[in-house]
C-alpha positions in Angstrom: 0.0 0.0 0.0 1.4 3.4 -1.0 1.2 6.1 1.6 2.3 9.7 1.6 2.4 11.3 5.0 2.9 15.0 5.5 4.1 16.6 8.7 5.7 19.8 9.9 2.8 22.2 9.5 1.8 24.6 12.3 1.3 28.2 13.3 4.1 30.7 12.7 4.4 34.4 12.7 5.1 36.3 9.4 8.8 36.1 8.6 9.2 32.8 10.4 10.1 29.3 9.0 8.7 25.9 8.8 9.9 22.6 7.3 7.4 20.3 5.8 8.2 16.6 5.3 6.5 14.1 3.0 7.3 10.5 3.9 6.6 8.1 1.1 6.2 4.3 1.5 5.2 1.5 -0.7 6.6 2.9 -3.9 9.9 3.0 -5.8 10.8 6.5 -4.8 13.3 7.2 -7.5 10.7 6.6 -10.2 8.5 9.5 -8.9 8.3 13.2 -9.1 7.0 14.6 -5.8 5.1 17.8 -5.7 3.9 20.1 -3.0 0.5 21.7 -3.5 -1.5 24.1 -1.3 -5.1 25.1 -1.0 -6.3 28.1 0.9 -10.0 28.5 1.9 -12.1 29.6 -1.1 -9.2 29.2 -3.5 -8.2 26.6 -6.0 -5.4 24.2 -5.3 -2.1 25.4 -6.7 1.2 23.7 -7.3 4.0 25.2 -5.2 7.1 23.2 -5.9 8.2 19.9 -7.3 11.3 17.7 -7.5 12.1 14.9 -9.9 13.8 12.1 -7.9 15.3 10.7 -11.0 17.4 13.7 -12.0 17.0 16.1 -9.0 15.5 18.9 -11.1 13.2 21.3 -9.2 10.5 23.8 -9.9 9.0 26.6 -7.9 6.1 29.0 -8.5 7.2 32.6 -8.7 5.6 33.6 -5.4 7.9 31.2 -3.4 11.1 31.5 -5.3 13.9 32.5 -3.0 11.9 31.7 0.1 11.1 27.9 -0.3 13.5 25.1 -1.0 12.5 21.6 -1.9 14.9 18.7 -1.4 14.8 14.9 -1.4 16.4 12.3 0.7 16.2 9.1 -1.4 17.6 7.0 1.4 14.7 8.0 3.7 12.1 8.2 0.9 11.3 11.7 2.2 10.9 15.0 0.4 11.2 18.3 2.4 9.9 21.7 1.8 11.9 24.3 3.7 9.8 27.5 3.9 11.4 30.7 5.0 10.2 34.3 5.2 6.7 33.1 5.5 3.9 35.4 4.6 0.2 35.4 5.6 -0.7 34.6 2.0 1.2 31.3 2.4 -1.5 30.1 4.8 -3.1 27.0 3.4 -3.3 23.2 3.7 -0.2 21.8 2.1 -0.4 18.4 0.3 2.3 16.3 -1.2 1.7 14.3 -4.3 3.6 11.7 -6.3 3.5 11.2 -10.0 5.2 8.2 -11.5 7.8 9.2 -14.1 6.6 12.7 -13.6 8.6 15.8 -14.5 8.9 19.2 -12.9 7.6 20.7 -16.1 4.3 19.0 -15.5 3.6 21.3 -12.6 4.7 24.4 -14.6 2.3 23.6 -17.4 -0.5 22.5 -15.1 -0.4 18.9 -16.3 0.4 17.2 -13.0 -1.2 13.8 -13.0 -1.0 12.6 -9.5 -0.8 8.9 -8.7 -1.0 9.5 -5.0 -1.8 12.2 -2.5 -1.1 12.8 1.1 -3.7 13.9 3.7 -2.4 17.4 4.0 -0.9 19.5 6.8 -2.1 22.9 7.8 0.2 25.9 7.6 -1.0 29.1 9.2 1.0 32.3 9.1 -0.1 35.1 11.3 0.6 38.8 10.5 
């Protein structure tokens, strides 16, 4: 059984930092691209960042570039999203997703076809 489990969310003041983790099990990790998505109340889900475990390539949406860093530990089957300089507009439920043989370009072009989703973790940034 494949599972993606997010952790690391919480409440932080603006300017603070959080590190999200996505622990994957039951899949061949290096065959997957892992993406972080977020959904704020009343808004559509948006892709935030992704990493291709096959070649290490990464993608970020413009609004998080320079503030967020995605990384992968293939030995632990875990992807991290380090979030610095957090803003109130980053408040959302963050989900990780896995796409087999996916590419980071898929998120850029809005063509992510997830094979699996995690349950989400809440990030709240207070002003």
